[in-house]
N, C-alpha and C positions, 0 to 999 in steps of 0.2 A: 365604627370600624367596619366598611365591608370587607369581604376576603372573599373570592370566585374562587370556587374547586375547580379542579378541572375535572372531567370523568376519567375512572382509571382504563386506560384498554389492556384487556384481556390477555394475556400471553397468550400468545402464539403455541401452537402444537406444534411441536419438532415429531414426522415420523420419516424413521431409517430402515429403509427395506434391503435385509442381508441375504441375497441369495448361496445357500450351505456351498463349502469348500465341496473339492472334487471327490466322487466316494466311487468305490467297488463297487461294479457289476454285479447283476446279481438278484436273486428273491431270496425270499421275500424282500420283497421293497421297502417295507418300514425298520430291517434291518439292517441294512447294505452301510457299511460303515467309512470313515474319510480313508482315505489313501494315504502313504506315506507327504505325498507333493500334498493331499490336503492340506492334512494336519499344517502343514508348512503353513498353506495358504491363510488358516484361517487364528492362527498365532499371529500374521504379518497384520492382518485385517483391524486384529482383534488389538492388539498394541494403537497403533490408529485412532479407532473409537473411544479407547478409554480415556485418552490426552483429550481428547473432545467432550466425553459424554458427564452431564453429570450426574451426582454420584444416586439419586432420585429417580434414575431410567426406569422403565418400565419392556422389560424383553420379555415376551412372546413368540415361542417358540413349536415346530410343528411335533407331533409324536415321534419320526422317525428318528432314527438313531443316528444318522450324519448329520441332523440338524442340531440335536444336541451337544454332536460331538465339536461343532465351529461354537455354539453356545458358552459353552463347557470353555472355549480359549480367552473368555473376557476377564475369567472370573469375578462372576457378578448371578446374583439369583434371577432365576429364569421361572418362566409362566410354563409349562408346555400344553397347549393345547388343540383337543383332539380335529378342529374345526378348520384348522391350519394344514391339515395332514396333505402328504400328496395326493393328484384331483382335486383341490377343492378351486375353487373359484376366484377371479380378481374380486368380483364383490365380495367375495367370503372374507377376505383377507382385508377388507373396508371396513365391512360389520366387525371384524373382529378388535379393531383398532380404537374402534370411535372417531375413525378422521370422519369432518375436519371442527365437531365439537369438542374433542376432547384436551383435557392441556399437558401439560409436560415433554417428558419427551419418550415417544415409545421406538424400539428397536424390533420390527417383528424376523421372523428369519424363519425362511419358508423358500419354498421350490418351484421352478419352470416347469410348467407358461405362465404357474397364476402370479405369480412375483414380479416377473417383468410385465404381463399384461396388466398390471396395478401401476406400473411406474409409469408404461405409458396412456393408461387409464387418466394417472393424475396429469401427467405435460399438455395431452392433448385432447380430453374429453372424449376420447372413442377407442380402438380399441386397431392398434395398427400393429403388422408383426415385427416386432427388436425381439432380442433376445438380452439377456444378465449376463456377463460372465460370470462363472463361477466361482464363488467369493468376494461380490462386488457387494458394495454395498452403495445406495442411492437413494441421499438425506432430503430429506423434502420440510417446507417449512410455508401453514398456512398464517402468514403475518399477512395482513390486509391493510398495516400502516401507513405502509409503504402508497399507498392509491395504488397499487399496480392488481395486475392479476391474483387472486387468494391463495394460487399455488407458487410459491421460490421454490423452486432447485436451486439446495444450496449447496452442495458437491456430488460430484460422482467420484469413483474410486475401486479401484481391483488393487487385488493386493501384486500384483507384476510392479505396478506404477508404484511400493511403496520397498526398502528397503529391507533386505535381510537381517538378522543378527537378533 
């Protein structure tokens, strides 16, 4: 009996870039907290993300208070990563995620300008001045099985697009 075995394709890596929600002004920068509006933004986005995320999603968070508060809204375990602190580069964010060779779903909660720079780098392959809204999430996949570009933008969501509640 002849059996042909199909080569199993690896699961695509999913990368969600989530900019922290609105935060207070002030110094020191690492201890700035979310405003009341920022807390609402984080809860809205977290509710949407939780409905989409698998239980085993890895969440990587900057050590800044505002990013940890944003991630807290997910009610999921996360890893605080020093290399994601304010002032890091898009390349440092990329290295921390393992993109594109990693597996599973990774949510990265970070800061501008690096997180916006990374989103555009993934899309355009070069730096272009763009900014990601506070509390917004951009969802990427490296699913090359569709025979198209190696980066697929699956979704862009901002807190203002989501219903409160």
